[in-house]
Backbone atoms as SQL, in Angstrom:
CREATE TABLE atoms (id INTEGER PRIMARY KEY, chain TEXT, resi INTEGER, resn TEXT, atom TEXT, x REAL, y REAL, z REAL);
INSERT INTO atoms VALUES
  (1, 'A', 1, 'UNK', 'N', 91.458, 95.533, 77.651),
  (2, 'A', 1, 'UNK', 'CA', 91.388, 96.595, 78.628),
  (3, 'A', 1, 'UNK', 'C', 91.817, 97.891, 77.958),
  (4, 'A', 2, 'UNK', 'N', 91.144, 98.960, 78.255),
  (5, 'A', 2, 'UNK', 'CA', 91.437, 100.243, 77.653),
  (6, 'A', 2, 'UNK', 'C', 92.699, 100.852, 78.239),
  (7, 'A', 3, 'UNK', 'N', 93.270, 101.801, 77.510),
  (8, 'A', 3, 'UNK', 'CA', 94.511, 102.449, 77.944),
  (9, 'A', 3, 'UNK', 'C', 94.369, 103.168, 79.283),
  (10, 'A', 4, 'UNK', 'N', 93.300, 103.957, 79.529),
  (11, 'A', 4, 'UNK', 'CA', 93.184, 104.618, 80.843),
  (12, 'A', 4, 'UNK', 'C', 93.103, 103.620, 81.999),
  (13, 'A', 5, 'UNK', 'N', 92.453, 102.482, 81.791),
  (14, 'A', 5, 'UNK', 'CA', 92.367, 101.488, 82.858),
  (15, 'A', 5, 'UNK', 'C', 93.742, 100.886, 83.149),
  (16, 'A', 6, 'UNK', 'N', 94.545, 100.685, 82.107),
  (17, 'A', 6, 'UNK', 'CA', 95.889, 100.163, 82.294),
  (18, 'A', 6, 'UNK', 'C', 96.757, 101.172, 83.046),
  (19, 'A', 7, 'UNK', 'N', 96.616, 102.447, 82.711),
  (20, 'A', 7, 'UNK', 'CA', 97.371, 103.484, 83.418),
  (21, 'A', 7, 'UNK', 'C', 96.961, 103.545, 84.884),
  (22, 'A', 8, 'UNK', 'N', 95.676, 103.392, 85.150),
  (23, 'A', 8, 'UNK', 'CA', 95.194, 103.406, 86.526),
  (24, 'A', 8, 'UNK', 'C', 95.755, 102.226, 87.307),
  (25, 'A', 9, 'UNK', 'N', 95.742, 101.038, 86.698),
  (26, 'A', 9, 'UNK', 'CA', 96.308, 99.857, 87.360),
  (27, 'A', 9, 'UNK', 'C', 97.790, 100.057, 87.652),
  (28, 'A', 10, 'UNK', 'N', 98.496, 100.648, 86.696),
  (29, 'A', 10, 'UNK', 'CA', 99.927, 100.872, 86.886),
  (30, 'A', 10, 'UNK', 'C', 100.178, 101.866, 88.011),
  (31, 'A', 11, 'UNK', 'N', 99.406, 102.921, 88.056),
  (32, 'A', 11, 'UNK', 'CA', 99.566, 103.914, 89.128),
  (33, 'A', 11, 'UNK', 'C', 99.261, 103.311, 90.490),
  (34, 'A', 12, 'UNK', 'N', 98.185, 102.553, 90.585),
  (35, 'A', 12, 'UNK', 'CA', 97.822, 101.912, 91.849),
  (36, 'A', 12, 'UNK', 'C', 98.915, 100.938, 92.280),
  (37, 'A', 13, 'UNK', 'N', 99.430, 100.169, 91.339),
  (38, 'A', 13, 'UNK', 'CA', 100.481, 99.211, 91.657),
  (39, 'A', 13, 'UNK', 'C', 101.747, 99.878, 92.157),
  (40, 'A', 14, 'UNK', 'N', 102.156, 100.954, 91.492),
  (41, 'A', 14, 'UNK', 'CA', 103.387, 101.638, 91.884),
  (42, 'A', 14, 'UNK', 'C', 103.224, 102.332, 93.233),
  (43, 'A', 15, 'UNK', 'N', 102.118, 103.058, 93.404),
  (44, 'A', 15, 'UNK', 'CA', 101.895, 103.768, 94.674),
  (45, 'A', 15, 'UNK', 'C', 101.761, 102.771, 95.828),
  (46, 'A', 16, 'UNK', 'N', 101.017, 101.706, 95.618),
  (47, 'A', 16, 'UNK', 'CA', 100.857, 100.696, 96.658),
  (48, 'A', 16, 'UNK', 'C', 102.171, 100.024, 97.021),
  (49, 'A', 17, 'UNK', 'N', 102.980, 99.716, 96.007),
  (50, 'A', 17, 'UNK', 'CA', 104.277, 99.100, 96.249),
  (51, 'A', 17, 'UNK', 'C', 105.181, 100.015, 97.063),
  (52, 'A', 18, 'UNK', 'N', 105.200, 101.293, 96.699),
  (53, 'A', 18, 'UNK', 'CA', 106.051, 102.245, 97.425),
  (54, 'A', 18, 'UNK', 'C', 105.589, 102.396, 98.870),
  (55, 'A', 19, 'UNK', 'N', 104.290, 102.528, 99.084),
  (56, 'A', 19, 'UNK', 'CA', 103.780, 102.700, 100.447),
  (57, 'A', 19, 'UNK', 'C', 104.040, 101.472, 101.317),
  (58, 'A', 20, 'UNK', 'N', 103.763, 100.304, 100.778),
  (59, 'A', 20, 'UNK', 'CA', 103.971, 99.086, 101.564),
  (60, 'A', 20, 'UNK', 'C', 105.465, 98.852, 101.796),
  (61, 'A', 21, 'UNK', 'N', 106.295, 99.163, 100.791),
  (62, 'A', 21, 'UNK', 'CA', 107.736, 99.008, 100.976),
  (63, 'A', 21, 'UNK', 'C', 108.251, 99.954, 102.059),
  (64, 'A', 22, 'UNK', 'N', 107.720, 101.166, 102.099),
  (65, 'A', 22, 'UNK', 'CA', 108.109, 102.086, 103.172),
  (66, 'A', 22, 'UNK', 'C', 107.743, 101.531, 104.538),
  (67, 'A', 23, 'UNK', 'N', 106.578, 100.930, 104.621),
  (68, 'A', 23, 'UNK', 'CA', 106.144, 100.353, 105.903),
  (69, 'A', 23, 'UNK', 'C', 106.938, 99.102, 106.254),
  (70, 'A', 24, 'UNK', 'N', 107.372, 98.350, 105.248),
  (71, 'A', 24, 'UNK', 'CA', 108.117, 97.123, 105.516),
  (72, 'A', 24, 'UNK', 'C', 109.554, 97.398, 105.929),
  (73, 'A', 25, 'UNK', 'N', 110.198, 98.343, 105.283),
  (74, 'A', 25, 'UNK', 'CA', 111.640, 98.497, 105.421),
  (75, 'A', 25, 'UNK', 'C', 112.078, 99.703, 106.241),
  (76, 'A', 26, 'UNK', 'N', 111.154, 100.451, 106.773),
  (77, 'A', 26, 'UNK', 'CA', 111.510, 101.593, 107.619),
  (78, 'A', 26, 'UNK', 'C', 110.710, 101.511, 108.914),
  (79, 'A', 27, 'UNK', 'N', 111.089, 102.257, 109.914),
  (80, 'A', 27, 'UNK', 'CA', 110.361, 102.208, 111.194),
  (81, 'A', 27, 'UNK', 'C', 109.075, 103.041, 111.199),
  (82, 'A', 28, 'UNK', 'N', 108.566, 103.398, 110.037),
  (83, 'A', 28, 'UNK', 'CA', 107.342, 104.212, 109.980),
  (84, 'A', 28, 'UNK', 'C', 106.179, 103.499, 110.665),
  (85, 'A', 29, 'UNK', 'N', 106.040, 102.230, 110.399),
  (86, 'A', 29, 'UNK', 'CA', 104.902, 101.489, 110.968),
  (87, 'A', 29, 'UNK', 'C', 104.962, 101.448, 112.487),
  (88, 'A', 30, 'UNK', 'N', 106.149, 101.278, 113.051),
  (89, 'A', 30, 'UNK', 'CA', 106.291, 101.219, 114.507),
  (90, 'A', 30, 'UNK', 'C', 105.979, 102.574, 115.122),
  (91, 'A', 31, 'UNK', 'N', 106.469, 103.626, 114.505),
  (92, 'A', 31, 'UNK', 'CA', 106.216, 104.983, 115.008),
  (93, 'A', 31, 'UNK', 'C', 104.728, 105.313, 114.946),
  (94, 'A', 32, 'UNK', 'N', 104.093, 105.007, 113.807),
  (95, 'A', 32, 'UNK', 'CA', 102.667, 105.310, 113.653),
  (96, 'A', 32, 'UNK', 'C', 101.809, 104.509, 114.634),
  (97, 'A', 33, 'UNK', 'N', 102.073, 103.232, 114.754),
  (98, 'A', 33, 'UNK', 'CA', 101.282, 102.423, 115.688),
  (99, 'A', 33, 'UNK', 'C', 101.557, 102.809, 117.134),
  (100, 'A', 34, 'UNK', 'N', 102.788, 103.185, 117.433),
  (101, 'A', 34, 'UNK', 'CA', 103.103, 103.644, 118.787),
  (102, 'A', 34, 'UNK', 'C', 102.406, 104.949, 119.114),
  (103, 'A', 35, 'UNK', 'N', 102.311, 105.828, 118.139),
  (104, 'A', 35, 'UNK', 'CA', 101.648, 107.120, 118.357),
  (105, 'A', 35, 'UNK', 'C', 100.151, 106.947, 118.572),
  (106, 'A', 36, 'UNK', 'N', 99.577, 105.954, 117.935),
  (107, 'A', 36, 'UNK', 'CA', 98.138, 105.719, 118.057),
  (108, 'A', 36, 'UNK', 'C', 97.815, 104.861, 119.271),
  (109, 'A', 37, 'UNK', 'N', 98.829, 104.196, 119.811),
  (110, 'A', 37, 'UNK', 'CA', 98.601, 103.344, 120.971),
  (111, 'A', 37, 'UNK', 'C', 98.370, 101.895, 120.619),
  (112, 'A', 38, 'UNK', 'N', 98.718, 101.496, 119.410),
  (113, 'A', 38, 'UNK', 'CA', 98.526, 100.119, 118.971),
  (114, 'A', 38, 'UNK', 'C', 99.852, 99.408, 118.715),
  (115, 'A', 39, 'UNK', 'N', 100.866, 99.756, 119.480),
  (116, 'A', 39, 'UNK', 'CA', 102.199, 99.185, 119.282),
  (117, 'A', 39, 'UNK', 'C', 102.235, 97.683, 119.522),
  (118, 'A', 40, 'UNK', 'N', 101.257, 97.147, 120.202),
  (119, 'A', 40, 'UNK', 'CA', 101.215, 95.716, 120.464),
  (120, 'A', 40, 'UNK', 'C', 101.059, 94.916, 119.160),
  (121, 'A', 41, 'UNK', 'N', 100.559, 95.530, 118.104),
  (122, 'A', 41, 'UNK', 'CA', 100.331, 94.841, 116.835),
  (123, 'A', 41, 'UNK', 'C', 101.523, 94.870, 115.896),
  (124, 'A', 42, 'UNK', 'N', 102.624, 95.478, 116.283),
  (125, 'A', 42, 'UNK', 'CA', 103.779, 95.570, 115.385),
  (126, 'A', 42, 'UNK', 'C', 104.368, 94.208, 115.040),
  (127, 'A', 43, 'UNK', 'N', 104.246, 93.253, 115.896),
  (128, 'A', 43, 'UNK', 'CA', 104.756, 91.912, 115.615),
  (129, 'A', 43, 'UNK', 'C', 103.969, 91.191, 114.546),
  (130, 'A', 44, 'UNK', 'N', 102.728, 91.558, 114.355),
  (131, 'A', 44, 'UNK', 'CA', 101.875, 90.891, 113.385),
  (132, 'A', 44, 'UNK', 'C', 101.836, 91.593, 112.031),
  (133, 'A', 45, 'UNK', 'N', 102.493, 92.721, 111.914),
  (134, 'A', 45, 'UNK', 'CA', 102.417, 93.476, 110.668),
  (135, 'A', 45, 'UNK', 'C', 103.087, 92.760, 109.501),
  (136, 'A', 46, 'UNK', 'N', 104.136, 91.999, 109.761),
  (137, 'A', 46, 'UNK', 'CA', 104.799, 91.287, 108.674),
  (138, 'A', 46, 'UNK', 'C', 103.875, 90.257, 108.033),
  (139, 'A', 47, 'UNK', 'N', 102.973, 89.718, 108.813),
  (140, 'A', 47, 'UNK', 'CA', 102.020, 88.753, 108.278),
  (141, 'A', 47, 'UNK', 'C', 101.095, 89.416, 107.260),
  (142, 'A', 48, 'UNK', 'N', 100.850, 90.684, 107.418),
  (143, 'A', 48, 'UNK', 'CA', 99.972, 91.419, 106.514),
  (144, 'A', 48, 'UNK', 'C', 100.762, 92.149, 105.430),
  (145, 'A', 49, 'UNK', 'N', 101.856, 92.784, 105.814),
  (146, 'A', 49, 'UNK', 'CA', 102.563, 93.655, 104.883),
  (147, 'A', 49, 'UNK', 'C', 103.315, 92.908, 103.788),
  (148, 'A', 50, 'UNK', 'N', 103.940, 91.798, 104.096),
  (149, 'A', 50, 'UNK', 'CA', 104.690, 91.077, 103.069),
  (150, 'A', 50, 'UNK', 'C', 103.785, 90.514, 101.969),
  (151, 'A', 51, 'UNK', 'N', 102.663, 89.871, 102.291),
  (152, 'A', 51, 'UNK', 'CA', 101.760, 89.450, 101.211),
  (153, 'A', 51, 'UNK', 'C', 101.174, 90.638, 100.439),
  (154, 'A', 52, 'UNK', 'N', 100.912, 91.742, 101.143),
  (155, 'A', 52, 'UNK', 'CA', 100.399, 92.936, 100.464),
  (156, 'A', 52, 'UNK', 'C', 101.444, 93.481, 99.501),
  (157, 'A', 53, 'UNK', 'N', 102.699, 93.461, 99.897),
  (158, 'A', 53, 'UNK', 'CA', 103.777, 93.900, 99.020),
  (159, 'A', 53, 'UNK', 'C', 103.841, 93.019, 97.771),
  (160, 'A', 54, 'UNK', 'N', 103.711, 91.726, 97.947),
  (161, 'A', 54, 'UNK', 'CA', 103.714, 90.813, 96.802),
  (162, 'A', 54, 'UNK', 'C', 102.540, 91.071, 95.864),
  (163, 'A', 55, 'UNK', 'N', 101.379, 91.368, 96.424),
  (164, 'A', 55, 'UNK', 'CA', 100.204, 91.662, 95.599),
  (165, 'A', 55, 'UNK', 'C', 100.425, 92.925, 94.776),
  (166, 'A', 56, 'UNK', 'N', 100.942, 93.977, 95.398),
  (167, 'A', 56, 'UNK', 'CA', 101.163, 95.220, 94.666),
  (168, 'A', 56, 'UNK', 'C', 102.270, 95.092, 93.626),
  (169, 'A', 57, 'UNK', 'N', 103.322, 94.350, 93.923),
  (170, 'A', 57, 'UNK', 'CA', 104.365, 94.111, 92.922),
  (171, 'A', 57, 'UNK', 'C', 103.786, 93.313, 91.756),
  (172, 'A', 58, 'UNK', 'N', 102.987, 92.317, 92.061),
  (173, 'A', 58, 'UNK', 'CA', 102.322, 91.540, 91.004),
  (174, 'A', 58, 'UNK', 'C', 101.398, 92.393, 90.157),
  (175, 'A', 59, 'UNK', 'N', 100.658, 93.285, 90.790),
  (176, 'A', 59, 'UNK', 'CA', 99.769, 94.188, 90.062),
  (177, 'A', 59, 'UNK', 'C', 100.563, 95.116, 89.150),
  (178, 'A', 60, 'UNK', 'N', 101.697, 95.593, 89.625),
  (179, 'A', 60, 'UNK', 'CA', 102.545, 96.458, 88.806),
  (180, 'A', 60, 'UNK', 'C', 103.086, 95.700, 87.601),
  (181, 'A', 61, 'UNK', 'N', 103.558, 94.486, 87.811),
  (182, 'A', 61, 'UNK', 'CA', 104.070, 93.669, 86.703),
  (183, 'A', 61, 'UNK', 'C', 102.965, 93.374, 85.702),
  (184, 'A', 62, 'UNK', 'N', 101.777, 93.035, 86.185),
  (185, 'A', 62, 'UNK', 'CA', 100.642, 92.767, 85.314),
  (186, 'A', 62, 'UNK', 'C', 100.300, 93.996, 84.466),
  (187, 'A', 63, 'UNK', 'N', 100.274, 95.168, 85.093),
  (188, 'A', 63, 'UNK', 'CA', 99.923, 96.386, 84.375),
  (189, 'A', 63, 'UNK', 'C', 100.977, 96.742, 83.331),
  (190, 'A', 64, 'UNK', 'N', 102.245, 96.539, 83.649),
  (191, 'A', 64, 'UNK', 'CA', 103.309, 96.832, 82.677),
  (192, 'A', 64, 'UNK', 'C', 103.209, 95.889, 81.483),
  (193, 'A', 65, 'UNK', 'N', 102.998, 94.615, 81.738),
  (194, 'A', 65, 'UNK', 'CA', 102.851, 93.652, 80.634),
  (195, 'A', 65, 'UNK', 'C', 101.603, 93.955, 79.809),
  (196, 'A', 66, 'UNK', 'N', 100.536, 94.317, 80.477),
  (197, 'A', 66, 'UNK', 'CA', 99.293, 94.643, 79.775),
  (198, 'A', 66, 'UNK', 'C', 99.497, 95.866, 78.876),
  (199, 'A', 67, 'UNK', 'N', 100.221, 96.840, 79.389),
  (200, 'A', 67, 'UNK', 'CA', 100.483, 98.058, 78.623),
  (201, 'A', 67, 'UNK', 'C', 101.345, 97.745, 77.404),
  (202, 'A', 68, 'UNK', 'N', 102.362, 96.904, 77.570),
  (203, 'A', 68, 'UNK', 'CA', 103.201, 96.525, 76.439),
  (204, 'A', 68, 'UNK', 'C', 102.419, 95.744, 75.400),
  (205, 'A', 69, 'UNK', 'N', 101.559, 94.826, 75.844),
  (206, 'A', 69, 'UNK', 'CA', 100.742, 94.056, 74.908),
  (207, 'A', 69, 'UNK', 'C', 99.761, 94.940, 74.169),
  (208, 'A', 70, 'UNK', 'N', 99.210, 95.933, 74.836),
  (209, 'A', 70, 'UNK', 'CA', 98.279, 96.850, 74.200),
  (210, 'A', 70, 'UNK', 'C', 98.997, 97.671, 73.141),
  (211, 'A', 71, 'UNK', 'N', 100.213, 98.109, 73.436),
  (212, 'A', 71, 'UNK', 'CA', 100.970, 98.905, 72.478),
  (213, 'A', 71, 'UNK', 'C', 101.362, 98.068, 71.266),
  (214, 'A', 72, 'UNK', 'N', 101.700, 96.796, 71.476),
  (215, 'A', 72, 'UNK', 'CA', 102.144, 95.944, 70.376),
  (216, 'A', 72, 'UNK', 'C', 100.968, 95.515, 69.508),
  (217, 'A', 73, 'UNK', 'N', 99.875, 95.112, 70.121),
  (218, 'A', 73, 'UNK', 'CA', 98.769, 94.562, 69.337),
  (219, 'A', 73, 'UNK', 'C', 97.943, 95.631, 68.649),
  (220, 'A', 74, 'UNK', 'N', 98.012, 96.835, 69.085),
  (221, 'A', 74, 'UNK', 'CA', 97.149, 97.876, 68.531),
  (222, 'A', 74, 'UNK', 'C', 97.901, 98.828, 67.601),
  (223, 'A', 75, 'UNK', 'N', 99.022, 98.400, 67.074),
  (224, 'A', 75, 'UNK', 'CA', 99.757, 99.230, 66.127),
  (225, 'A', 75, 'UNK', 'C', 99.000, 99.195, 64.813),
  (226, 'A', 76, 'UNK', 'N', 98.628, 100.361, 64.288),
  (227, 'A', 76, 'UNK', 'CA', 97.858, 100.372, 63.039),
  (228, 'A', 76, 'UNK', 'C', 98.722, 99.891, 61.872),
  (229, 'A', 77, 'UNK', 'N', 98.102, 99.132, 60.993),
  (230, 'A', 77, 'UNK', 'CA', 98.781, 98.666, 59.800),
  (231, 'A', 77, 'UNK', 'C', 98.165, 99.334, 58.587),
  (232, 'A', 78, 'UNK', 'N', 98.909, 99.357, 57.518),
  (233, 'A', 78, 'UNK', 'CA', 98.392, 99.958, 56.301),
  (234, 'A', 78, 'UNK', 'C', 97.506, 98.932, 55.596),
  (235, 'A', 79, 'UNK', 'N', 96.300, 99.323, 55.285),
  (236, 'A', 79, 'UNK', 'CA', 95.352, 98.383, 54.678),
  (237, 'A', 79, 'UNK', 'C', 95.623, 98.171, 53.197),
  (238, 'A', 80, 'UNK', 'N', 96.405, 99.004, 52.561),
  (239, 'A', 80, 'UNK', 'CA', 96.670, 98.873, 51.133),
  (240, 'A', 80, 'UNK', 'C', 97.813, 97.934, 50.808),
  (241, 'A', 81, 'UNK', 'N', 98.532, 97.446, 51.813),
  (242, 'A', 81, 'UNK', 'CA', 99.659, 96.549, 51.561),
  (243, 'A', 81, 'UNK', 'C', 99.177, 95.177, 51.148),
  (244, 'A', 82, 'UNK', 'N', 99.814, 94.635, 50.093),
  (245, 'A', 82, 'UNK', 'CA', 99.516, 93.269, 49.661),
  (246, 'A', 82, 'UNK', 'C', 100.797, 92.472, 49.732),
  (247, 'A', 83, 'UNK', 'N', 100.686, 91.237, 50.173),
  (248, 'A', 83, 'UNK', 'CA', 101.881, 90.402, 50.312),
  (249, 'A', 83, 'UNK', 'C', 102.077, 89.571, 49.073);
């Protein structure tokens, strides 16, 4: 995977994790659904938000590991060295 794609995955993972965490751990979701008139669905949000949080955390971990592997494996070596 190319470096820009890894950066994009990392950004998506971090932004998604922050947004879902805000919805999970603060009353933002209740306020927003109440304002729209869909407060009846607040009881079911944990069924959606917790797995979504796990997916975004997993995506962030994957992107960080991918970035580290790309940095390690693509270090240029000197071609004139003989062992």
